[in-house]
MITOR-134480 format. One record per residue: residue number from 1; x negated, y negated, z of N, C-alpha, C, O, CB in turn; residue in three letters. Coordinates in steps of 0.001 Angstrom, whole numbers. Last residue first. Glycine has a CB too. Layout:
site rodren: NUM, nu: X, nv: Y, nw: Z, cau: X, cav: Y, caw: Z, cu: X, cv: Y, cw: Z, ou: X, ov: Y, ow: Z, cbu: X, cbv: Y, cbw: Z, vexse: Ala
...
This chain:
site rodren: 87, nu: 17233, nv: -1887, nw: -10372, cau: 17562, cav: -571, caw: -9810, cu: 16571, cv: 465, cw: -10244, ou: 16691, ov: 1630, ow: -9866, cbu: 18956, cbv: -143, cbw: -10214, vexse: Unk
site rodren: 86, nu: 16207, nv: -5117, nw: -9314, cau: 16228, cav: -4071, caw: -10335, cu: 16574, cv: -2749, cw: -9664, ou: 16231, ov: -2533, ow: -8502, cbu: 14857, cbv: -3977, cbw: -11083, vexse: Unk
site rodren: 85, nu: 17080, nv: -8474, nw: -8605, cau: 16923, cav: -7086, caw: -8144, cu: 17069, cv: -6101, cw: -9298, ou: 17948, ov: -6244, ow: -10147, cbu: 17954, cbv: -6763, cbw: -7050, vexse: Unk
site rodren: 84, nu: 15129, nv: -11174, nw: -9414, cau: 16325, cav: -10460, caw: -9845, cu: 16150, cv: -9000, cw: -9419, ou: 15184, ov: -8353, ow: -9821, cbu: 16555, cbv: -10590, cbw: -11410, vexse: Unk
site rodren: 83, nu: 12904, nv: -12740, nw: -8850, cau: 13701, cav: -12229, caw: -7746, cu: 15015, cv: -11601, cw: -8181, ou: 15938, ov: -11506, ow: -7371, cbu: 13977, cbv: -13324, cbw: -6785, vexse: Unk
site rodren: 82, nu: 11730, nv: -13393, nw: -11359, cau: 10952, cav: -12746, caw: -10311, cu: 11825, cv: -12076, cw: -9270, ou: 11529, ov: -10960, ow: -8843, cbu: 10055, cbv: -13745, cbw: -9646, vexse: Unk
site rodren: 81, nu: 12377, nv: -14578, nw: -13716, cau: 13231, cav: -13474, caw: -13269, cu: 12560, cv: -12711, cw: -12134, ou: 12794, ov: -11514, ow: -11966, cbu: 13548, cbv: -12520, cbw: -14440, vexse: Unk
site rodren: 80, nu: 12499, nv: -17688, nw: -15044, cau: 11794, cav: -16911, caw: -14039, cu: 12738, cv: -15838, cw: -13525, ou: 13787, ov: -16151, ow: -12961, cbu: 11279, cbv: -17815, cbw: -12878, vexse: Unk
site rodren: 79, nu: 12035, nv: -19051, nw: -18315, cau: 12906, cav: -18601, caw: -17227, cu: 12086, cv: -17727, cw: -16297, ou: 11106, ov: -17105, ow: -16708, cbu: 14155, cbv: -17825, cbw: -17771, vexse: Unk
site rodren: 78, nu: 11640, nv: -21594, nw: -20824, cau: 11086, cav: -20669, caw: -19842, cu: 12182, cv: -20241, cw: -18872, ou: 13139, ov: -20979, ow: -18638, cbu: 9902, cbv: -21316, cbw: -19081, vexse: Unk
site rodren: 77, nu: 10673, nv: -23032, nw: -23936, cau: 11705, cav: -22667, caw: -22975, cu: 11125, cv: -21605, cw: -22055, ou: 10251, ov: -20828, ow: -22439, cbu: 13004, cbv: -22156, cbw: -23689, vexse: Unk
site rodren: 76, nu: 9250, nv: -25713, nw: -25686, cau: 9026, cav: -24475, caw: -24944, cu: 10188, cv: -24264, cw: -23986, ou: 10631, ov: -25193, ow: -23312, cbu: 7671, cbv: -24513, cbw: -24176, vexse: Unk
site rodren: 75, nu: 10426, nv: -27833, nw: -26972, cau: 9334, cav: -27136, caw: -27639, cu: 9103, cv: -25768, cw: -26999, ou: 8799, ov: -24792, ow: -27686, cbu: 8048, cbv: -27976, cbw: -27587, vexse: Unk
site rodren: 74, nu: 12280, nv: -29529, nw: -25864, cau: 12746, cav: -28250, caw: -26405, cu: 11679, cv: -27509, cw: -27202, ou: 12003, ov: -26649, ow: -28021, cbu: 13949, cbv: -28476, cbw: -27277, vexse: Unk
site rodren: 73, nu: 10401, nv: -32503, nw: -26591, cau: 11421, cav: -31781, caw: -25843, cu: 11884, cv: -30520, cw: -26591, ou: 11868, ov: -30482, ow: -27822, cbu: 12614, cbv: -32700, cbw: -25568, vexse: Unk
site rodren: 72, nu: 6880, nv: -32196, nw: -27464, cau: 8228, cav: -32720, caw: -27679, cu: 9227, cv: -31938, cw: -26831, ou: 8929, ov: -30826, ow: -26397, cbu: 8613, cbv: -32649, cbw: -29180, vexse: Unk
site rodren: 71, nu: 4400, nv: -31074, nw: -26886, cau: 4430, cav: -32459, caw: -27339, cu: 5835, cv: -33032, cw: -27484, ou: 5979, ov: -34247, ow: -27616, cbu: 3722, cbv: -32567, cbw: -28643, vexse: Unk
site rodren: 70, nu: 2305, nv: -29124, nw: -25224, cau: 3754, cav: -29294, caw: -25359, cu: 4003, cv: -30765, cw: -25636, ou: 3845, ov: -31608, ow: -24753, cbu: 4530, cbv: -28810, cbw: -24070, vexse: Unk
site rodren: 69, nu: -322, nv: -27264, nw: -26213, cau: 71, cav: -28644, caw: -25967, cu: 1564, cv: -28786, cw: -26246, ou: 2018, ov: -28589, ow: -27374, cbu: -758, cbv: -29629, cbw: -26843, vexse: Unk
site rodren: 68, nu: -1556, nv: -24418, nw: -24650, cau: -591, cav: -24924, caw: -25630, cu: -210, cv: -26349, cw: -25265, ou: 184, ov: -26615, ow: -24129, cbu: 671, cbv: -24018, cbw: -25696, vexse: Unk
site rodren: 67, nu: -3102, nv: -23496, nw: -22575, cau: -3795, cav: -24113, caw: -23702, cu: -2863, cv: -24663, cw: -24768, ou: -3325, ov: -25314, ow: -25705, cbu: -4714, cbv: -23124, cbw: -24323, vexse: Unk
site rodren: 66, nu: -788, nv: -21046, nw: -21763, cau: -2042, cav: -21702, caw: -21389, cu: -2732, cv: -22238, cw: -22645, ou: -2914, ov: -21526, ow: -23633, cbu: -2978, cbv: -20716, cbw: -20627, vexse: Unk
site rodren: 65, nu: 1433, nv: -19575, nw: -22296, cau: 1482, cav: -20994, caw: -22645, cu: 203, cv: -21735, cw: -22291, ou: 121, ov: -22945, ow: -22502, cbu: 2646, cbv: -21650, cbw: -21956, vexse: Unk
site rodren: 64, nu: 1219, nv: -16974, nw: -21365, cau: 1081, cav: -17202, caw: -22804, cu: 1063, cv: -18674, cw: -23204, ou: 711, ov: -18993, ow: -24339, cbu: 2193, cbv: -16520, cbw: -23521, vexse: Unk
site rodren: 63, nu: -338, nv: -15382, nw: -18929, cau: 402, cav: -16625, caw: -19121, cu: 183, cv: -17079, cw: -20556, ou: -910, ov: -17515, ow: -20918, cbu: -47, cbv: -17730, cbw: -18099, vexse: Unk
site rodren: 62, nu: -19, nv: -11764, nw: -18863, cau: -781, cav: -13007, caw: -19074, cu: 161, cv: -14201, cw: -19251, ou: 1308, ov: -14044, ow: -19670, cbu: -1704, cbv: -12873, cbw: -20311, vexse: Unk
site rodren: 61, nu: 1246, nv: -9749, nw: -16164, cau: 1325, cav: -10216, caw: -17541, cu: 575, cv: -11535, cw: -17701, ou: 539, ov: -12340, ow: -16770, cbu: 2790, cbv: -10377, cbw: -17971, vexse: Unk
site rodren: 60, nu: 315, nv: -7051, nw: -14367, cau: 284, cav: -8507, caw: -14326, cu: 223, cv: -9000, cw: -15765, ou: -726, ov: -8710, ow: -16493, cbu: -933, cbv: -9040, cbw: -13481, vexse: Unk
site rodren: 59, nu: 2227, nv: -4199, nw: -13476, cau: 1348, cav: -4842, caw: -14433, cu: 1435, cv: -6358, cw: -14282, ou: 2526, ov: -6894, ow: -14088, cbu: 1703, cbv: -4416, cbw: -15869, vexse: Unk
site rodren: 58, nu: 2275, nv: -2326, nw: -10484, cau: 2896, cav: -3311, caw: -11361, cu: 1854, cv: -3987, cw: -12241, ou: 749, ov: -4300, ow: -11799, cbu: 3652, cbv: -4355, cbw: -10541, vexse: Unk
site rodren: 57, nu: 807, nv: -760, nw: -8761, cau: 1252, cav: -150, caw: -10021, cu: 1826, cv: -1167, cw: -10999, ou: 1866, ov: -916, ow: -12204, cbu: 2288, cbv: 914, cbw: -9740, vexse: Unk
site rodren: 56, nu: 404, nv: -2258, nw: -6512, cau: -760, cav: -2038, caw: -7379, cu: -360, cv: -1433, cw: -8727, ou: -1084, ov: -1568, ow: -9713, cbu: -1770, cbv: -1124, cbw: -6681, vexse: Unk
site rodren: 55, nu: 2937, nv: -4698, nw: -5896, cau: 2467, cav: -3322, caw: -5862, cu: 1289, cv: -3173, cw: -6812, ou: 1195, ov: -3892, ow: -7807, cbu: 3602, cbv: -2336, cbw: -6234, vexse: Unk
site rodren: 54, nu: 2903, nv: -7728, nw: -4035, cau: 3050, cav: -6978, caw: -5269, cu: 2446, cv: -5591, cw: -5103, ou: 1564, ov: -5364, ow: -4275, cbu: 2389, cbv: -7722, cbw: -6441, vexse: Unk
site rodren: 53, nu: 4655, nv: -9985, nw: -2026, cau: 3741, cav: -8856, caw: -2045, cu: 3966, cv: -8051, cw: -3326, ou: 5106, ov: -7729, ow: -3660, cbu: 3935, cbv: -7965, cbw: -787, vexse: Unk
site rodren: 52, nu: 6353, nv: -12090, nw: -1606, cau: 5437, cav: -12180, caw: -2735, cu: 4409, cv: -11051, cw: -2751, ou: 3389, ov: -11162, ow: -3432, cbu: 4730, cbv: -13509, cbw: -2712, vexse: Unk
site rodren: 51, nu: 7921, nv: -11760, nw: 656, cau: 8588, cav: -11783, caw: -640, cu: 7615, cv: -11757, cw: -1811, ou: 8024, ov: -11427, ow: -2924, cbu: 9456, cbv: -13000, cbw: -740, vexse: Unk
site rodren: 50, nu: 7991, nv: -11117, nw: 3505, cau: 6923, cav: -10686, caw: 2583, cu: 7479, cv: -10618, cw: 1167, ou: 7507, ov: -9551, ow: 552, cbu: 6334, cbv: -9297, cbw: 3007, vexse: Unk
site rodren: 49, nu: 8561, nv: -12975, nw: 6466, cau: 9035, cav: -12529, caw: 5157, cu: 7866, cv: -12188, cw: 4234, ou: 6866, ov: -12906, ow: 4199, cbu: 9916, cbv: -13608, cbw: 4514, vexse: Unk
site rodren: 48, nu: 7032, nv: -11583, nw: 9456, cau: 7302, cav: -12692, caw: 8551, cu: 7851, cv: -12149, cw: 7232, ou: 7629, ov: -10982, ow: 6910, cbu: 6020, cbv: -13534, cbw: 8311, vexse: Unk
site rodren: 47, nu: 7993, nv: -10086, nw: 12539, cau: 7500, cav: -9945, caw: 11165, cu: 7934, cv: -11123, cw: 10297, ou: 9066, ov: -11596, ow: 10397, cbu: 7999, cbv: -8632, cbw: 10552, vexse: Unk
site rodren: 46, nu: 7124, nv: -11869, nw: 15548, cau: 8122, cav: -11237, caw: 14694, cu: 7549, cv: -11097, cw: 13286, ou: 6710, ov: -11901, ow: 12880, cbu: 9448, cbv: -12058, cbw: 14678, vexse: Unk
site rodren: 45, nu: 5929, nv: -13007, nw: 17897, cau: 5281, cav: -11959, caw: 17106, cu: 6305, cv: -11179, cw: 16297, ou: 6341, ov: -9950, ow: 16361, cbu: 4495, cbv: -11008, cbw: 18015, vexse: Unk
site rodren: 44, nu: 6314, nv: -16580, nw: 18089, cau: 6746, cav: -15215, caw: 18356, cu: 6084, cv: -14214, cw: 17424, ou: 5724, ov: -14546, ow: 16294, cbu: 8246, cbv: -15112, cbw: 18233, vexse: Unk
site rodren: 43, nu: 3632, nv: -18797, nw: 18881, cau: 4737, cav: -18395, caw: 18010, cu: 5060, cv: -16941, cw: 18300, ou: 4192, ov: -16168, ow: 18705, cbu: 4385, cbv: -18602, cbw: 16498, vexse: Unk
site rodren: 42, nu: 1754, nv: -21538, nw: 20053, cau: 2431, cav: -20278, caw: 20348, cu: 3526, cv: -20027, cw: 19327, ou: 4261, ov: -20942, ow: 18955, cbu: 3016, cbv: -20289, cbw: 21772, vexse: Unk
site rodren: 41, nu: 390, nv: -23946, nw: 20178, cau: -77, cav: -22935, caw: 19229, cu: 549, cv: -21569, cw: 19471, ou: -49, ov: -20547, ow: 19134, cbu: -1578, cbv: -22819, cbw: 19299, vexse: Unk
site rodren: 40, nu: 1301, nv: -26009, nw: 21646, cau: 423, cav: -25069, caw: 22344, cu: -124, cv: -23992, cw: 21414, ou: -995, ov: -23215, ow: 21804, cbu: 1168, cbv: -24419, cbw: 23495, vexse: Unk
site rodren: 39, nu: 2941, nv: -27224, nw: 19762, cau: 1777, cav: -27971, caw: 20266, cu: 788, cv: -27051, cw: 20974, ou: -421, ov: -27275, ow: 20916, cbu: 2228, cbv: -29083, cbw: 21224, vexse: Unk
site rodren: 38, nu: 4889, nv: -25225, nw: 19530, cau: 4061, cav: -25552, caw: 18369, cu: 2799, cv: -26291, cw: 18811, ou: 1711, ov: -26022, ow: 18301, cbu: 4858, cbv: -26406, cbw: 17356, vexse: Unk
site rodren: 37, nu: 6043, nv: -25347, nw: 22052, cau: 5365, cav: -24112, caw: 21648, cu: 4456, cv: -24366, cw: 20450, ou: 3372, ov: -23789, ow: 20361, cbu: 6392, cbv: -23014, cbw: 21311, vexse: Unk
site rodren: 36, nu: 7109, nv: -27950, nw: 21929, cau: 6080, cav: -27630, caw: 22918, cu: 5311, cv: -26369, cw: 22535, ou: 4089, ov: -26314, ow: 22669, cbu: 6708, cbv: -27457, cbw: 24299, vexse: Unk
site rodren: 35, nu: 8998, nv: -27652, nw: 19851, cau: 7896, cav: -28602, caw: 19719, cu: 6766, cv: -28274, cw: 20684, ou: 5595, ov: -28314, ow: 20306, cbu: 8390, cbv: -30026, cbw: 19959, vexse: Unk
site rodren: 34, nu: 10707, nv: -25710, nw: 21000, cau: 10060, cav: -25450, caw: 19713, cu: 8845, cv: -26364, cw: 19528, ou: 7785, ov: -25908, ow: 19099, cbu: 11062, cbv: -25650, cbw: 18554, vexse: Unk
site rodren: 33, nu: 11606, nv: -27088, nw: 23219, cau: 10803, cav: -25875, caw: 23410, cu: 10053, cv: -25545, cw: 22133, ou: 8890, ov: -25143, ow: 22179, cbu: 11692, cbv: -24683, cbw: 23832, vexse: Unk
site rodren: 32, nu: 13049, nv: -29053, nw: 21853, cau: 11916, cav: -29446, caw: 22704, cu: 10999, cv: -28255, cw: 22951, ou: 9776, ov: -28382, ow: 22903, cbu: 12415, cbv: -30022, cbw: 24049, vexse: Unk
site rodren: 31, nu: 14990, nv: -27546, nw: 20613, cau: 14028, cav: -28269, caw: 19778, cu: 12821, cv: -28731, cw: 20590, ou: 11705, ov: -28791, ow: 20074, cbu: 14701, cbv: -29473, cbw: 19114, vexse: Unk
site rodren: 30, nu: 16484, nv: -26598, nw: 22777, cau: 15709, cav: -25660, caw: 21968, cu: 14655, cv: -26375, cw: 21130, ou: 13548, ov: -25865, ow: 20958, cbu: 16632, cbv: -24859, cbw: 21062, vexse: Unk
site rodren: 29, nu: 16285, nv: -28468, nw: 25843, cau: 16793, cav: -28305, caw: 24488, cu: 15893, cv: -27344, cw: 23706, ou: 14687, ov: -27284, ow: 23944, cbu: 16883, cbv: -29674, cbw: 23771, vexse: Unk
site rodren: 28, nu: 16704, nv: -27295, nw: 29192, cau: 15875, cav: -27901, caw: 28151, cu: 16475, cv: -27575, cw: 26793, ou: 17100, ov: -26529, ow: 26616, cbu: 14401, cbv: -27402, cbw: 28240, vexse: Unk
site rodren: 27, nu: 16833, nv: -26896, nw: 32538, cau: 17699, cav: -27101, caw: 31377, cu: 16922, cv: -27898, cw: 30338, ou: 16532, ov: -29040, ow: 30581, cbu: 19026, cbv: -27838, cbw: 31775, vexse: Unk
site rodren: 26, nu: 15725, nv: -24559, nw: 34677, cau: 15217, cav: -25683, caw: 33882, cu: 16086, cv: -25798, cw: 32641, ou: 16084, ov: -24908, ow: 31790, cbu: 13698, cbv: -25489, cbw: 33497, vexse: Unk
site rodren: 25, nu: 16394, nv: -22251, nw: 36013, cau: 16920, cav: -23515, caw: 36516, cu: 16427, cv: -24742, cw: 35784, ou: 16683, ov: -25863, ow: 36223, cbu: 16587, cbv: -23649, cbw: 37937, vexse: Unk
site rodren: 24, nu: 15754, nv: -19860, nw: 34954, cau: 14862, cav: -20342, caw: 36002, cu: 15330, cv: -21678, cw: 36577, ou: 14731, ov: -22185, ow: 37525, cbu: 13447, cbv: -20479, cbw: 35461, vexse: Unk
site rodren: 23, nu: 17594, nv: -19652, nw: 32958, cau: 17737, cav: -18727, caw: 34082, cu: 16858, cv: -19149, cw: 35260, ou: 17162, ov: -18845, ow: 36413, cbu: 17383, cbv: -17299, cbw: 33645, vexse: Unk
site rodren: 22, nu: 16464, nv: -21550, nw: 31256, cau: 17747, cav: -21845, caw: 31893, cu: 18009, cv: -20910, cw: 33070, ou: 18585, ov: -21330, ow: 34073, cbu: 18882, cbv: -21736, cbw: 30876, vexse: Unk
site rodren: 21, nu: 14171, nv: -20163, nw: 30441, cau: 14020, cav: -21384, caw: 31236, cu: 15319, cv: -21763, cw: 31935, ou: 15297, ov: -22241, ow: 33070, cbu: 13555, cbv: -22535, cbw: 30352, vexse: Unk
site rodren: 20, nu: 15375, nv: -18062, nw: 28971, cau: 14543, cav: -17767, caw: 30132, cu: 14429, cv: -18995, cw: 31037, ou: 14574, ov: -18886, ow: 32255, cbu: 13145, cbv: -17299, cbw: 29687, vexse: Unk
site rodren: 19, nu: 16606, nv: -19532, nw: 26928, cau: 17431, cav: -18725, caw: 27840, cu: 16650, cv: -18393, cw: 29106, ou: 17207, ov: -18437, ow: 30202, cbu: 17902, cbv: -17423, cbw: 27148, vexse: Unk
site rodren: 18, nu: 14306, nv: -20565, nw: 25710, cau: 15287, cav: -21478, caw: 26294, cu: 16165, cv: -20726, cw: 27286, ou: 16439, ov: -21232, ow: 28374, cbu: 16154, cbv: -22136, cbw: 25192, vexse: Unk
site rodren: 17, nu: 13158, nv: -18220, nw: 24751, cau: 12444, cav: -18971, caw: 25774, cu: 13377, cv: -19960, cw: 26457, ou: 13259, ov: -20179, ow: 27663, cbu: 11244, cbv: -19704, cbw: 25166, vexse: Unk
site rodren: 16, nu: 14934, nv: -17507, nw: 22802, cau: 14811, cav: -16636, caw: 23965, cu: 14096, cv: -17351, cw: 25107, ou: 14389, ov: -17119, ow: 26280, cbu: 14063, cbv: -15353, cbw: 23594, vexse: Unk
site rodren: 15, nu: 14430, nv: -19620, nw: 21035, cau: 15766, cav: -19441, caw: 21607, cu: 15727, cv: -18544, cw: 22841, ou: 16423, ov: -18809, ow: 23820, cbu: 16716, cbv: -18850, cbw: 20563, vexse: Unk
site rodren: 14, nu: 11678, nv: -19259, nw: 20333, cau: 12135, cav: -20439, caw: 21052, cu: 13486, cv: -20227, cw: 21726, ou: 13664, ov: -20618, ow: 22880, cbu: 12217, cbv: -21612, cbw: 20110, vexse: Unk
site rodren: 13, nu: 10817, nv: -15783, nw: 21027, cau: 10875, cav: -16962, caw: 20167, cu: 11504, cv: -18099, cw: 20960, ou: 11829, ov: -17927, ow: 22135, cbu: 11683, cbv: -16675, cbw: 18857, vexse: Unk
site rodren: 12, nu: 8678, nv: -13349, nw: 22371, cau: 9805, cav: -14261, caw: 22565, cu: 9683, cv: -15460, cw: 21633, ou: 8618, ov: -16057, ow: 21474, cbu: 9879, cbv: -14729, cbw: 24031, vexse: Unk
site rodren: 11, nu: 6484, nv: -11753, nw: 22265, cau: 7404, cav: -11646, caw: 21141, cu: 8596, cv: -12588, cw: 21277, ou: 9446, ov: -12627, ow: 20387, cbu: 7891, cbv: -10223, cbw: 21008, vexse: Unk
site rodren: 10, nu: 4929, nv: -11913, nw: 24558, cau: 4548, cav: -12729, caw: 23403, cu: 5506, cv: -12642, cw: 22219, ou: 5351, ov: -13392, ow: 21256, cbu: 3192, cbv: -12332, cbw: 22949, vexse: Unk
site rodren: 9, nu: 5450, nv: -11942, nw: 27700, cau: 6265, cav: -11429, caw: 26590, cu: 5969, cv: -12248, cw: 25325, ou: 6697, ov: -13199, ow: 25044, cbu: 7797, cbv: -11488, cbw: 26943, vexse: Unk
site rodren: 8, nu: 3380, nv: -13030, nw: 29273, cau: 4043, cav: -11784, caw: 29688, cu: 4783, cv: -11128, cw: 28522, ou: 4751, ov: -9907, ow: 28370, cbu: 5024, cbv: -12060, cbw: 30840, vexse: Unk
site rodren: 7, nu: 2713, nv: -15302, nw: 27855, cau: 1665, cav: -14315, caw: 28125, cu: 2257, cv: -12981, cw: 28577, ou: 1696, ov: -11923, ow: 28293, cbu: 699, cbv: -14846, cbw: 29191, vexse: Unk
site rodren: 6, nu: 5153, nv: -16631, nw: 27909, cau: 4637, cav: -16157, caw: 26618, cu: 3547, cv: -15106, cw: 26821, ou: 3458, ov: -14140, ow: 26064, cbu: 4087, cbv: -17338, cbw: 25789, vexse: Unk
site rodren: 5, nu: 5299, nv: -17318, nw: 30588, cau: 6268, cav: -16345, caw: 30059, cu: 5797, cv: -15789, cw: 28726, ou: 6012, ov: -14612, ow: 28433, cbu: 7658, cbv: -16992, cbw: 29899, vexse: Unk
site rodren: 4, nu: 3164, nv: -19171, nw: 30676, cau: 3147, cav: -17975, caw: 31529, cu: 4097, cv: -16908, cw: 30995, ou: 3746, ov: -15729, ow: 30952, cbu: 3527, cbv: -18339, cbw: 32975, vexse: Unk
site rodren: 3, nu: 4040, nv: -21123, nw: 28849, cau: 2807, cav: -20385, caw: 28599, cu: 2749, cv: -19102, cw: 29421, ou: 2330, ov: -18060, ow: 28917, cbu: 1598, cbv: -21260, cbw: 28910, vexse: Unk
site rodren: 2, nu: 6337, nv: -22067, nw: 30112, cau: 6439, cav: -21472, caw: 28778, cu: 5213, cv: -20611, cw: 28508, ou: 5332, ov: -19497, ow: 27996, cbu: 6584, cbv: -22569, cbw: 27690, vexse: Unk
site rodren: 1, nu: 5339, nv: -23125, nw: 32465, cau: 6244, cav: -21992, caw: 32537, cu: 6344, cv: -21283, cw: 31184, ou: 6425, ov: -20057, ow: 31119, cbu: 7627, cbv: -22449, cbw: 33003, vexse: Unk
């Protein structure tokens, strides 16, 4: 039933599939539907997060610590500001 409904509506995710199955009279847990869909290789056609896409205009900075031997504590400090929103 899951495969047939997926072929009709490929954008359905596990929660929507559970609602469909309950309307058909089959009471099933969401986690079971999730496992079955994973075993069948089915996933909803929803957009995925695109957090690491970079623009061609952005400059790629070199990694300055390459080749540096860090031999003691507090020799090198680092911070990552990748996800700080800019205006």
